[in-house]
LOMARVEX-454211 format. One record per atom (N, C-alpha, C, CB): x, y, z; atom name. Coordinates in nm, 4 decimals. Each point is the difference from the previous one (the first is absolute). Glycine has a CB too. Layout:
- px, py, pz, name
- X, Y, Z, CA .
...
This chain:
- px, py, pz, name
- -1.2104, -1.6157, -0.4056, N .
- -0.1268, 0.0227, 0.0667, CA .
- -0.1063, -0.0817, -0.0709, C .
- 0.0695, 0.2325, 0.0727, CB .
- -0.1628, -0.1666, -0.1344, N .
- -0.1055, -0.0739, -0.0655, CA .
- -0.0148, 0.0396, -0.1450, C .
- -0.1147, -0.0196, 0.2170, CB .
- 0.0189, -0.0432, -0.2806, N .
- -0.0235, 0.0271, -0.1413, CA .
- -0.0421, 0.1460, -0.0217, C .
- -0.0654, -0.2412, -0.0335, CB .
- -0.0050, 0.2976, 0.1304, N .
- -0.0413, 0.1395, -0.0113, CA .
- 0.1189, 0.0944, -0.0061, C .
- -0.2078, -0.0570, 0.1224, CB .
- 0.3099, 0.0287, -0.0416, N .
- 0.1208, 0.0821, -0.0025, CA .
- 0.0745, -0.0171, -0.1319, C .
- 0.0174, -0.0189, 0.2495, CB .
- -0.0137, -0.1038, -0.3011, N .
- 0.0659, -0.0236, -0.1287, CA .
- -0.0682, 0.0801, -0.1106, C .
- 0.0674, -0.2303, 0.0760, CB .
- -0.1997, 0.2304, -0.0732, N .
- -0.0757, 0.0751, -0.1007, CA .
- 0.0250, 0.1489, 0.0155, C .
- -0.1757, -0.1790, -0.0044, CB .
- 0.1736, 0.2265, 0.1291, N .
- 0.0225, 0.1421, 0.0271, CA .
- 0.1380, 0.0438, -0.0483, C .
- -0.1529, -0.0148, 0.1983, CB .
- 0.2558, -0.0635, -0.1653, N .
- 0.1357, 0.0364, -0.0397, CA .
- 0.0164, -0.0095, -0.1521, C .
- 0.0864, -0.0812, 0.2228, CB .
- -0.1520, -0.0155, -0.2836, N .
- 0.0042, -0.0106, -0.1459, CA .
- -0.0658, 0.1201, -0.0665, C .
- -0.0025, -0.2485, 0.0207, CB .
- -0.1083, 0.2928, 0.0358, N .
- -0.0687, 0.1184, -0.0543, CA .
- 0.0855, 0.1247, 0.0173, C .
- -0.2220, -0.1048, 0.0513, CB .
- 0.2894, 0.1160, 0.0639, N .
- 0.0889, 0.1146, 0.0226, CA .
- 0.1149, -0.0002, -0.1007, C .
- -0.0594, -0.0020, 0.2449, CB .
- 0.1126, -0.1164, -0.2740, N .
- 0.1098, -0.0095, -0.0958, CA .
- -0.0492, 0.0360, -0.1404, C .
- 0.1103, -0.1782, 0.1417, CB .
- -0.2274, 0.1304, -0.1790, N .
- -0.0557, 0.0326, -0.1313, CA .
- -0.0264, 0.1497, -0.0124, C .
- -0.1031, -0.2283, -0.0120, CB .
- 0.0519, 0.2900, 0.1178, N .
- -0.0247, 0.1444, -0.0015, CA .
- 0.1317, 0.0757, -0.0145, C .
- -0.2054, -0.0313, 0.1432, CB .
- 0.3078, -0.0156, -0.0765, N .
- 0.1315, 0.0619, -0.0121, CA .
- 0.0550, -0.0114, -0.1415, C .
- 0.0417, -0.0517, 0.2397, CB .
- -0.0617, -0.0648, -0.3006, N .
- 0.0462, -0.0205, -0.1377, CA .
- -0.0752, 0.0929, -0.0951, C .
- 0.0563, -0.2408, 0.0522, CB .
- -0.1860, 0.2541, -0.0317, N .
- -0.0795, 0.0897, -0.0842, CA .
- 0.0474, 0.1446, 0.0166, C .
- -0.1978, -0.1562, 0.0184, CB .
- 0.2257, 0.1946, 0.1047, N .
- 0.0483, 0.1355, 0.0274, CA .
- 0.1359, 0.0220, -0.0665, C .
- -0.1258, 0.0027, 0.2190, CB .
- 0.2117, -0.1032, -0.2108, N .
- 0.1320, 0.0100, -0.0628, CA .
- -0.0148, 0.0169, -0.1517, C .
- 0.1004, -0.1425, 0.1841, CB .
- -0.1842, 0.0608, -0.2449, N .
- -0.0193, 0.0059, -0.1447, CA .
- -0.0608, 0.1342, -0.0420, C .
- -0.0289, -0.2499, -0.0045, CB .
- -0.0679, 0.2983, 0.0807, N .
- -0.0611, 0.1292, -0.0322, CA .
- 0.1040, 0.1121, 0.0105, C .
- -0.2240, -0.0835, 0.0837, CB .
- 0.3066, 0.0767, 0.0174, N .
- 0.1074, 0.0973, 0.0139, CA .
- 0.0960, -0.0046, -0.1171, C .
- -0.0208, -0.0188, 0.2457, CB .
- 0.0511, -0.1022, -0.2929, N .
- 0.0888, -0.0162, -0.1148, CA .
- -0.0639, 0.0582, -0.1263, C .
- 0.0980, -0.2070, 0.1052, CB .
- -0.2251, 0.1772, -0.1261, N .
- -0.0707, 0.0489, -0.1192, CA .
- -0.0130, 0.1521, -0.0022, C .
- -0.1251, -0.2147, -0.0053, CB .
- 0.1131, 0.2746, 0.1224, N .
- -0.0214, 0.1450, 0.0084, CA .
- 0.1285, 0.0760, 0.0333, C .
- -0.2346, -0.0452, 0.0716, CB .
- 0.3474, -0.0261, -0.0733, N .
- 0.1297, 0.0600, 0.0355, CA .
- -0.0026, 0.0663, 0.1374, C .
- 0.0433, 0.0363, -0.2426, CB .
- -0.1136, -0.0987, 0.3353, N .
- -0.0099, 0.0493, 0.1375, CA .
- 0.0900, -0.0898, 0.0865, C .
- -0.2410, 0.0893, -0.0346, CB .
- 0.3641, -0.0451, 0.0549, N .
- 0.0966, -0.0817, 0.0734, CA .
- -0.0417, -0.0235, 0.1449, C .
- 0.1780, 0.0893, -0.1485, CB .
- -0.2416, 0.0099, 0.2106, N .
- -0.0424, -0.0146, 0.1384, CA .
- -0.1051, -0.1103, 0.0119, C .
- 0.0498, 0.2434, 0.0418, CB .
- -0.1454, -0.2443, -0.1331, N .
- -0.1047, -0.1013, 0.0032, CA .
- 0.0570, -0.1382, -0.0304, C .
- -0.1677, 0.1728, -0.0693, CB .
- 0.2598, -0.1782, -0.0232, N .
- 0.0642, -0.1272, -0.0336, CA .
- 0.0752, -0.0561, 0.1211, C .
- 0.0213, 0.0743, -0.2402, CB .
- 0.0535, 0.0121, 0.3090, N .
- 0.0741, -0.0428, 0.1188, CA .
- -0.0947, -0.0420, 0.1120, C .
- 0.1869, 0.1543, -0.0634, CB .
- -0.2964, -0.0815, 0.0778, N .
- -0.0984, -0.0346, 0.1031, CA .
- -0.0604, -0.1375, -0.0284, C .
- -0.0513, 0.2447, 0.0355, CB .
- 0.0260, -0.2737, -0.1614, N .
- -0.0523, -0.1313, -0.0373, CA .
- 0.0972, -0.1112, 0.0336, C .
- -0.1296, 0.1078, -0.1811, CB .
- 0.2576, -0.0843, 0.1529, N .
- 0.1021, -0.0999, 0.0343, CA .
- 0.0064, -0.0201, 0.1508, C .
- 0.1320, 0.0626, -0.2046, CB .
- -0.1406, 0.0470, 0.2796, N .
- 0.0020, -0.0076, 0.1467, CA .
- -0.1191, -0.0815, 0.0499, C .
- 0.1172, 0.2235, 0.0125, CB .
- -0.2344, -0.1998, -0.0701, N .
- -0.1195, -0.0740, 0.0406, CA .
- 0.0166, -0.1494, -0.0235, C .
- -0.1389, 0.2006, -0.0518, CB .
- 0.2025, -0.2371, -0.0593, N .
- 0.0229, -0.1414, -0.0293, CA .
- 0.0946, -0.0630, 0.1010, C .
- -0.0388, 0.0463, -0.2419, CB .
- 0.1437, 0.0253, 0.2774, N .
- 0.0961, -0.0513, 0.0980, CA .
- -0.0680, -0.0161, 0.1361, C .
- 0.1908, 0.1107, -0.1247, CB .
- -0.2728, -0.0130, 0.1626, N .
- -0.0714, -0.0089, 0.1278, CA .
- -0.0909, -0.1228, 0.0025, C .
- 0.0082, 0.2507, 0.0223, CB .
- -0.0776, -0.2780, -0.1315, N .
- -0.0871, -0.1176, -0.0066, CA .
- 0.0825, -0.1279, 0.0125, C .
- -0.1630, 0.1271, -0.1445, CB .
- 0.2794, -0.1305, 0.0788, N .
- 0.0877, -0.1177, 0.0095, CA .
- 0.0499, -0.0203, 0.1424, C .
- 0.0695, 0.0343, -0.2379, CB .
- -0.0344, 0.0750, 0.3047, N .
- 0.0488, -0.0088, 0.1385, CA .
- -0.1113, -0.0504, 0.0923, C .
- 0.1631, 0.1887, -0.0434, CB .
- -0.2831, -0.1364, 0.0258, N .
- -0.1130, -0.0464, 0.0819, CA .
- -0.0246, -0.1493, -0.0214, C .
- -0.1035, 0.2295, -0.0123, CB .
- 0.1109, -0.2721, -0.1119, N .
- -0.0214, -0.1409, -0.0314, CA .
- 0.1090, -0.0866, 0.0624, C .
- -0.1129, 0.0654, -0.2143, CB .
- 0.2375, -0.0193, 0.2059, N .
- 0.1113, -0.0747, 0.0599, CA .
- -0.0142, -0.0061, 0.1521, C .
- 0.1492, 0.0705, -0.1903, CB .
- -0.1919, 0.0388, 0.2510, N .
- -0.0188, 0.0013, 0.1458, CA .
- -0.1097, -0.0976, 0.0403, C .
- 0.0752, 0.2399, 0.0091, CB .
- -0.1822, -0.2442, -0.0859, N .
- -0.1071, -0.0952, 0.0289, CA .
- 0.0499, -0.1436, -0.0132, C .
- -0.1692, 0.1669, -0.0806, CB .
- 0.2483, -0.1926, -0.0245, N .
- 0.0551, -0.1346, -0.0196, CA .
- 0.0926, -0.0388, 0.1147, C .
- -0.0170, 0.0308, -0.2479, CB .
- 0.0985, 0.0641, 0.2944, N .
- 0.0899, -0.0281, 0.1117, CA .
- -0.0787, -0.0286, 0.1270, C .
- 0.1745, 0.1459, -0.1043, CB .
- -0.2813, -0.0701, 0.1262, N .
- -0.0848, -0.0242, 0.1163, CA .
- -0.0637, -0.1374, -0.0056, C .
- -0.0440, 0.2440, 0.0157, CB .
- -0.0017, -0.2823, -0.1347, N .
- -0.0582, -0.1329, -0.0175, CA .
- 0.1028, -0.1090, 0.0296, C .
- -0.1573, 0.0929, -0.1722, CB .
- 0.2794, -0.0726, 0.1245, N .
- 0.1062, -0.0982, 0.0231, CA .
- 0.0316, -0.0121, 0.1490, C .
- 0.0953, 0.0508, -0.2271, CB .
- -0.0917, 0.0617, 0.2954, N .
- 0.0274, -0.0028, 0.1440, CA .
- -0.1111, -0.0734, 0.0755, C .
- 0.1264, 0.2169, -0.0210, CB .
- -0.2500, -0.1938, -0.0175, N .
- -0.1115, -0.0705, 0.0642, CA .
- 0.0100, -0.1506, -0.0255, C .
- -0.1455, 0.2048, -0.0262, CB .
- 0.1870, -0.2422, -0.0950, N .
- 0.0148, -0.1426, -0.0324, CA .
- 0.1101, -0.0634, 0.0851, C .
- -0.0785, 0.0449, -0.2356, CB .
- 0.1894, 0.0249, 0.2515, N .
- 0.1103, -0.0519, 0.0812, CA .
- -0.0450, -0.0136, 0.1450, C .
- 0.1694, 0.1058, -0.1550, CB .
- -0.2361, -0.0047, 0.2055, N .
- -0.0492, -0.0049, 0.1382, CA .
- -0.0963, -0.1176, 0.0190, C .
- 0.0263, 0.2506, 0.0181, CB .
- -0.1157, -0.2690, -0.1136, N .
- -0.0961, -0.1106, 0.0074, CA .
- 0.0725, -0.1340, -0.0023, C .
- -0.1735, 0.1417, -0.1139, CB .
- 0.2758, -0.1522, 0.0284, N .
- 0.0742, -0.1267, -0.0107, CA .
- 0.0799, -0.0313, 0.1250, C .
- 0.0132, 0.0353, -0.2440, CB .
- 0.0294, 0.0679, 0.3156, N .
- 0.0797, -0.0199, 0.1204, CA .
- -0.0844, -0.0310, 0.1231, C .
- 0.1678, 0.1529, -0.0972, CB .
- -0.2941, -0.1275, 0.0904, N .
- -0.0852, -0.0252, 0.1181, CA .
- -0.0816, -0.1247, -0.0173, C .
- -0.0111, 0.2424, 0.0437, CB .
């Protein structure tokens, strides 16, 4: 997508990492797992955006 989405997904991943670390420091397994989940979700969103960009590029190149 755009730079704004990259920043948003990066911030979501950083927040997830912080949540994971806080969970680890406080022995809160649920919070640690939630942080890991948040990081994976941010990675998936970023990959989906990249795939969409690639598809638009292919479509543009074919027309």
